C-alpha positions as CSV (number, residue, x, y, z in Angstrom):
1,X,192.8,291.2,7.6
2,X,195.0,290.1,4.7
3,X,195.9,286.8,6.4
4,X,192.2,285.9,6.5
5,X,191.3,286.6,2.9
6,X,190.1,283.7,0.9
7,X,188.5,282.0,3.9
8,X,191.7,281.1,5.6
9,X,192.5,281.8,9.3
10,X,195.6,281.2,11.3
11,X,196.4,277.8,12.7
12,X,196.0,279.1,16.3
13,X,192.6,280.6,15.5
14,X,191.5,277.4,13.9
15,X,192.7,275.4,16.9
16,X,190.8,277.7,19.2
17,X,187.6,277.2,17.2
18,X,188.0,273.4,17.4
19,X,188.9,273.3,21.1
20,X,186.2,271.5,23.2
21,X,185.6,271.8,26.9
22,X,186.6,268.9,29.2
23,X,184.2,266.0,28.8
24,X,182.4,267.6,25.9
25,X,182.2,264.6,23.7
26,X,179.9,261.6,24.2
27,X,180.5,258.0,23.1
28,X,176.9,257.7,21.6
29,X,175.4,260.2,19.2
30,X,172.1,260.3,21.0
31,X,173.9,261.1,24.3
32,X,175.6,264.1,22.8
33,X,172.3,265.4,21.3
34,X,170.4,264.9,24.6
35,X,173.0,266.7,26.7
36,X,173.0,269.7,24.3
37,X,169.2,269.7,24.1
38,X,168.6,269.6,27.8
39,X,170.9,272.5,28.4
40,X,169.5,274.4,25.4
41,X,165.8,274.2,26.6
42,X,166.3,274.6,30.4
43,X,167.3,278.1,31.5
44,X,166.2,281.2,33.3
45,X,167.1,284.8,32.7
46,X,169.7,284.9,35.5
47,X,171.6,282.0,34.0
48,X,171.0,282.1,30.3
49,X,174.4,283.5,29.4
50,X,176.2,280.9,31.5
51,X,174.1,278.2,29.8
52,X,175.0,279.5,26.3
53,X,178.7,279.5,27.3
54,X,178.3,275.9,28.4
55,X,176.8,275.1,25.0
56,X,179.8,276.8,23.3
57,X,182.2,274.5,25.3
58,X,180.4,271.3,24.2
59,X,179.8,272.1,20.5
60,X,181.6,272.9,17.3
61,X,180.9,274.7,14.0
62,X,177.5,276.2,13.4
63,X,176.1,275.1,16.8
64,X,178.9,276.8,18.6
65,X,178.5,280.0,16.6
66,X,174.7,280.0,17.4
67,X,175.4,279.6,21.1
68,X,178.0,282.4,21.0
69,X,175.5,284.7,19.2
70,X,172.8,283.8,21.7
71,X,175.0,284.7,24.7
72,X,175.9,288.1,23.1
73,X,172.2,288.8,22.4
74,X,171.1,287.8,25.9
75,X,173.7,290.2,27.4
76,X,172.1,293.1,25.6
77,X,168.4,292.1,26.4
78,X,167.2,293.7,29.6
79,X,163.7,292.4,29.0
80,X,164.8,288.8,29.8
81,X,165.7,289.8,33.4
82,X,162.9,292.4,33.8
83,X,160.3,289.9,32.8
84,X,162.0,287.0,34.7
85,X,161.8,284.8,31.6
86,X,162.5,281.1,32.1
87,X,162.2,278.1,29.8
88,X,161.8,274.5,31.0
89,X,161.3,271.4,29.0
90,X,162.1,267.8,28.2
91,X,163.3,265.9,25.2
92,X,160.5,263.8,23.7
93,X,162.4,262.1,20.9
94,X,165.8,261.9,19.2
95,X,165.9,260.1,15.9
96,X,167.9,260.1,12.6
97,X,166.2,262.2,10.0
98,X,164.5,260.8,7.0
99,X,163.5,262.2,3.6
100,X,164.5,265.9,3.5
101,X,166.1,265.6,6.9
102,X,168.3,262.7,5.9
103,X,171.9,263.2,7.2
104,X,170.6,265.1,10.2
105,X,169.0,264.2,13.5
106,X,165.5,265.3,14.5
107,X,164.9,266.3,18.1
108,X,161.4,266.9,19.5
109,X,161.1,268.8,22.8
110,X,158.1,269.8,24.9
111,X,158.7,273.3,26.5
112,X,157.1,275.8,28.7
113,X,158.2,279.5,28.7
114,X,157.2,281.5,31.7
115,X,157.8,284.9,33.2
116,X,156.0,288.2,33.8
117,X,154.1,290.4,31.3
118,X,153.7,288.8,27.8
119,X,155.5,285.7,29.1
120,X,152.9,284.9,31.8
121,X,150.6,282.0,31.1
122,X,152.1,280.7,27.9
123,X,151.0,277.2,27.1
124,X,153.4,274.2,26.7
125,X,154.6,273.8,23.1
126,X,156.3,271.1,21.0
127,X,159.5,272.2,19.2
128,X,161.5,270.5,16.4
129,X,165.2,270.9,16.0
130,X,167.4,269.6,13.2
131,X,170.9,268.8,14.5
132,X,174.2,267.6,13.1
133,X,177.0,265.7,14.8
134,X,180.8,265.6,14.3
135,X,183.1,262.8,15.4
136,X,186.0,264.1,17.4
137,X,188.9,262.2,18.9
138,X,186.9,262.0,22.1
139,X,183.6,261.0,20.7
140,X,180.4,262.7,19.3
141,X,179.9,266.5,19.5
142,X,177.0,268.6,18.3
143,X,178.1,270.7,15.3
144,X,174.8,271.9,13.8
145,X,171.7,273.2,15.6
146,X,168.7,274.5,13.7
147,X,165.5,275.1,15.7
148,X,162.5,274.9,13.3
149,X,159.9,276.8,15.4
């Protein structure tokens, strides 16, 4: 639309994109990252869309867009429910990035994906995620989320 040309959007649309769910922000950066990561890695096929909507409510920017896209993709993926896919894990480490990851946070998780068919018997794996945070009036919020594997 003409009003959006040049990268501008209406003030109401911008406000909607910046609106956080109640209690979304955390007072400490690590707490915001841990909350997001635990929700991100623990889901099952029956609840994955709800989990993604939860992630939308507690994030901003690129992280929010990624969660919105994941929710839309899951809604169109019958294999998730047919195969009863589930993912469970724990956060191993959250640390400020160094070197090429400076300015980001590095999160390491240990995860197990299970289900039927090709998802049966998968071994536990370590995952690395680069994340960014934004400071809101309420505290820290995840604004970037980039799984590396």
